[in-house]
C-alpha positions in Angstrom: -35.4 -45.9 -23.7 -32.7 -48.5 -23.5 -29.3 -47.0 -24.4 -26.3 -49.1 -25.4 -23.1 -48.6 -23.5 -19.4 -49.5 -23.9 -19.9 -52.5 -21.6 -19.0 -55.8 -23.4 -21.1 -58.7 -22.4 -19.8 -62.1 -21.4 -21.5 -63.5 -24.5 -19.8 -61.0 -26.8 -16.4 -62.0 -25.3 -17.3 -65.7 -25.9 -18.3 -65.0 -29.5 -15.1 -63.0 -30.0 -13.1 -66.0 -28.7 -14.8 -68.4 -31.1 -14.1 -65.9 -34.0 -10.4 -65.8 -33.0 -10.2 -69.6 -33.2 -11.9 -69.6 -36.6 -9.5 -67.0 -37.9 -6.5 -69.1 -36.7 -7.8 -72.0 -38.7 -8.6 -69.9 -41.8 -6.4 -70.9 -44.9 -4.2 -67.9 -45.5 -3.8 -68.9 -49.1 -7.4 -67.8 -49.7 -6.5 -64.2 -48.9 -3.1 -64.0 -50.6 -3.0 -61.4 -53.4 -6.3 -59.8 -52.3 -6.3 -56.0 -51.7 -6.9 -54.6 -48.2 -7.2 -58.0 -46.6 -10.1 -58.3 -44.1 -10.5 -54.5 -44.3 -10.7 -52.3 -41.2 -14.1 -51.6 -39.7 -15.4 -48.3 -40.9 -14.6 -45.6 -38.4 -17.4 -44.6 -36.0 -19.1 -41.6 -37.5 -20.9 -40.7 -34.3 -19.7 -41.4 -30.7 -22.7 -39.8 -29.0 -26.4 -40.0 -29.3 -28.1 -42.8 -31.1 -25.1 -44.5 -32.7 -22.5 -46.0 -30.3 -20.3 -49.1 -30.4 -21.9 -50.2 -33.7 -25.4 -50.1 -32.4 -28.5 -48.0 -33.2 -31.5 -47.5 -31.0 -34.8 -47.8 -32.8 -37.8 -45.6 -32.2 -39.2 -48.2 -29.8 -36.0 -48.3 -27.8 -34.6 -51.5 -29.2 -30.8 -51.8 -29.5 -29.7 -53.2 -32.9 -26.2 -54.4 -33.5 -24.5 -54.0 -36.9 -21.2 -54.5 -38.7 -19.8 -51.8 -41.0 -16.6 -52.8 -42.8 -14.4 -51.3 -45.6 -15.3 -48.5 -47.9 -16.7 -48.0 -51.4 -20.1 -48.7 -52.9 -22.3 -50.1 -50.2 -23.9 -53.6 -49.9 -26.3 -54.2 -47.0 -27.1 -57.7 -45.9 -30.1 -59.2 -44.2 -29.7 -62.7 -42.6 -31.9 -65.7 -42.4 -33.5 -67.5 -39.5 -32.3 -68.3 -36.8 -28.9 -66.8 -37.7 -27.3 -63.4 -37.4 -24.9 -61.1 -39.4 -22.1 -63.6 -39.0 -23.9 -65.8 -41.6 -22.6 -63.3 -44.2 -18.9 -63.7 -43.3 -17.9 -65.3 -46.6 -19.7 -62.6 -48.6 -18.6 -59.6 -46.5 -14.9 -60.6 -46.4 -14.9 -61.3 -50.2 -16.6 -58.0 -51.1 -14.9 -55.9 -48.5 -11.5 -57.1 -49.9 -12.7 -55.9 -53.4 -13.5 -52.3 -52.6 -17.1 -52.5 -51.3 -18.4 -51.2 -48.0 -20.3 -54.1 -46.4 -23.0 -53.6 -43.7 -25.0 -56.3 -41.8 -27.1 -56.1 -38.7 -28.4 -58.7 -36.3 -32.2 -58.7 -36.5 -34.0 -57.9 -33.3 -34.1 -61.0 -31.1 -31.1 -62.4 -32.8 -27.3 -62.4 -32.3 -26.1 -59.3 -30.4 -29.2 -57.3 -30.8 -31.7 -56.8 -28.0 -34.1 -59.7 -27.3 -37.5 -58.1 -27.4 -40.8 -59.6 -26.4 -42.8 -57.8 -29.1 -42.1 -56.7 -32.7 -41.1 -60.1 -34.2 -43.0 -59.4 -37.4 -42.0 -58.1 -40.8 -43.4 -54.6 -40.6 -41.2 -54.1 -37.5 -38.2 -55.8 -39.1 -38.5 -53.6 -42.2 -38.8 -50.5 -40.1 -35.7 -51.4 -38.1 -33.9 -52.0 -41.4 -35.0 -48.5 -42.6 -33.7 -46.9 -39.4 -30.3 -48.6 -39.9 -30.1 -47.2 -43.5 -31.3 -43.8 -42.4 -29.1 -43.4 -39.3 -26.0 -44.5 -41.3 -27.2 -42.3 -44.1 -26.7 -45.1 -46.7 -27.7 -44.3 -50.2 -27.5 -46.1 -53.6 -27.1 -49.4 -51.8 -27.5 -52.9 -53.0 -29.7 -54.9 -50.6 -29.0 -58.6 -50.2 -31.3 -60.9 -48.3 -31.0 -64.6 -47.6 -34.1 -66.8 -46.8 -36.0 -64.8 -44.1 -33.8 -61.8 -45.0 -35.2 -61.9 -48.5 -38.6 -61.2 -47.0 -37.1 -58.4 -45.0 -35.7 -56.8 -48.2 -39.0 -57.2 -49.9 -41.0 -55.7 -47.1 -38.5 -52.8 -46.7 -39.0 -51.8 -50.3 -42.8 -52.4 -50.0 -43.0 -50.0 -46.9 -40.2 -47.6 -47.6 -39.7 -47.5 -51.3 -36.7 -47.6 -53.6 -35.1 -44.2 -53.0 -32.1 -45.5 -51.1 -31.7 -48.7 -53.2 -29.7 -49.1 -56.4 -30.1 -52.9 -56.7 -31.5 -55.8 -54.8 -30.6 -59.5 -54.4 -32.7 -62.3 -52.9 -30.9 -65.5 -52.2 -32.8 -68.6 -51.2 -35.6 -66.2 -50.4 -39.0 -67.1 -48.8 -41.1 -64.7 -51.0 -43.7 -64.6 -52.2 -45.3 -66.7 -49.5 -44.4 -70.1 -48.0 -47.7 -71.4 -46.5 -49.9 -73.5 -48.6 -53.4 -72.1 -49.3 -56.0 -72.0 -52.0 -54.1 -69.1 -53.5 -50.8 -70.8 -53.0 -51.3 -74.5 -53.7 -47.6 -75.2 -54.1 -46.7 -74.0 -50.6 -45.9 -76.0 -47.5 -48.7 -77.2 -45.1 -49.2 -75.6 -41.7 -48.1 -78.9 -40.2 -44.6 -78.3 -41.4 -44.4 -75.1 -39.5 -46.2 -76.5 -36.4 -43.4 -79.1 -36.4 -40.8 -76.4 -36.3 -42.5 -74.7 -33.4 -42.9 -78.0 -31.5 -39.2 -78.7 -32.0 -38.2 -75.3 -30.6 -40.3 -75.8 -27.5 -39.3 -79.4 -26.9 -35.5 -79.1 -27.3 -34.4 -76.0 -29.2 -30.7 -76.8 -29.0 -31.1 -80.3 -30.5 -33.6 -79.0 -33.1 -30.9 -76.6 -34.4 -28.4 -79.4 -34.6 -30.9 -81.6 -36.5 -32.1 -78.9 -38.9 -28.5 -78.0 -39.9 -28.3 -81.2 -41.9 -31.0 -80.4 -44.5 -30.2 -76.7 -44.3 -26.8 -77.3 -45.8 -27.8 -80.4 -47.8 -25.6 -82.6 -45.6 -28.3 -85.3 -45.5 -27.7 -86.1 -49.2 -25.9 -89.4 -50.0 -23.0 -87.7 -51.7 -22.6 -84.8 -49.2 -19.5 -84.1 -47.3 -20.8 -82.6 -44.0 -18.7 -80.0 -42.2 -19.0 -80.2 -38.4 -17.6 -76.7 -38.2 -20.5 -75.3 -40.4 -23.0 -77.2 -38.4 -21.6 -76.0 -35.1 -21.7 -72.4 -36.3 -25.3 -72.8 -37.3 -26.1 -74.1 -33.8 -24.1 -71.3 -32.1 -25.9 -68.6 -34.1 -29.2 -70.2 -33.5 -28.7 -70.4 -29.7 -27.8 -66.7 -29.7 -31.3 -65.9 -30.8 -34.0 -65.5 -28.3 -36.5 -68.4 -28.0 -39.3 -65.8 -28.3 -38.0 -64.4 -31.6 -37.2 -67.9 -32.9 -40.7 -69.1 -32.2 -42.6 -66.1 -33.4 -40.5 -65.7 -36.6 -41.9 -69.1 -37.7 -45.3 -67.4 -38.1 -43.7 -64.4 -39.7 -41.7 -66.2 -42.4 -44.3 -68.8 -43.1 -47.5 -66.7 -43.3 -46.4 -63.3 -44.5 -47.4 -62.6 -48.1 -44.8 -60.5 -50.0 -46.6 -60.5 -53.3 -47.5 -56.8 -53.2 -44.1 -55.8 -51.9 -42.4 -57.6 -54.8 -44.6 -55.6 -57.2 -43.0 -52.4 -55.8 -39.5 -53.2 -56.8 -38.2 -50.6 -59.2 -34.5 -51.6 -59.3 -32.5 -54.3 -61.1 -33.0 -57.5 -59.0 -31.1 -60.7 -58.9 -32.8 -63.8 -57.5 -30.5 -66.7 -56.7 -31.7 -70.1 -55.5 -30.5 -73.7 -55.3 -32.5 -76.4 -57.0 -31.8 -78.8 -54.2 -33.2 -76.5 -51.5 -35.1 -78.6 -49.0 -36.1 -75.7 -46.7 -37.6 -73.3 -49.3 -38.4 -75.2 -52.4 -37.5 -73.2 -55.5 -40.8 -73.9 -57.4 -42.9 -72.0 -54.9 -40.4 -69.2 -54.2 -37.7 -68.0 -56.6 -39.5 -69.2 -59.7 -42.6 -67.2 -58.7 -40.8 -64.1 -57.4 -38.8 -63.8 -60.5 -42.1 -63.5 -62.5 -43.5 -60.8 -60.1 -40.5 -58.5 -59.8 -39.8 -56.2 -62.7 -36.3 -56.3 -64.1 -35.6 -59.6 -62.2 -33.0 -62.1 -63.3 -33.2 -65.7 -61.9 -30.0 -67.6 -61.4 -30.3 -71.3 -60.4 -27.4 -73.1 -58.8 -27.6 -76.8 -59.5 -27.3 -79.0 -56.5 -27.2 -76.1 -54.1 -29.0 -76.4 -50.7 -30.7 -73.7 -48.6 -27.5 -72.7 -46.9 -25.8 -72.0 -50.3 -24.1 -68.8 -49.1 -21.8 -71.1 -47.1 -21.7 -74.3 -49.1 -21.5 -72.5 -52.5 -19.8 -69.3 -51.4 -17.5 -69.1 -54.4 -20.4 -69.2 -56.8 -22.5 -66.8 -54.8 -19.6 -64.3 -54.5 -19.0 -64.5 -58.2 -22.6 -63.8 -59.0 -22.7 -60.9 -56.5 -19.6 -59.2 -57.8 -20.7 -59.6 -61.4 -24.1 -58.1 -60.6 -22.6 -55.2 -58.6 -20.3 -54.4 -61.5 -23.1 -54.6 -64.2 
């Protein structure tokens, strides 16, 4: 069993330094007038045993890092590939300031969680997610998943049910299935995913820099690229393990979530951009919204795959309206 300790790694110090620089450049006017600005991290409920320094240890001994901020009704986030919990900064800050408890973890093999050789599949991801909710004793939560995280939310409900879930949100999600087949003629061909794997093997760092352009729609003629956003995507991508990054391509492209979606028993909001170049809306959100009972589809015109960043104001407004409904 690998147990986390109070030791802070050199990488975590580096990430903390980058975060400090980011905060220094954050426009304070965005926070003026907001209650409980930034919100203090929720106090540690356990200092011994399986929870320590905002980590849990799963049944197979894997250390999973998580953030747990503010208090109130709980919203739990699941990030996309190849990112980590920091991808939710805009949403966690916004909701935390408005009286919601916000929780997000780094998926195994990503960010500050342990880099495992095995377990880079959706059954394991969903089980890790379940252990996080159980060990933090989270109930009546709203689950929010982006991209690959949308699949994690779906597989969690498919394997563990709806008992801890009040509502669900899938943003730019990969369900029901991405890979083209006779049953899914509108999907992407295997060659597209082979190309991703080849890019990871040849030059993973450059691949992340290149893919950040279509991810955020910065390759469009009228786009105004942010180098900071692109750098953050690269930074988070490079914090993931090459093993997880590589194997997750198979996981997010070939896993079929159709039966998982049929098991949703809670109000569900599905959000997607109609300019998504990574997960085309016609073979994802439009299909999922027909499978999930009580689903509402919201399409954001012109929004790319990384819409939680590029269209954060619209995403945040949709989330808070859905939470209050």
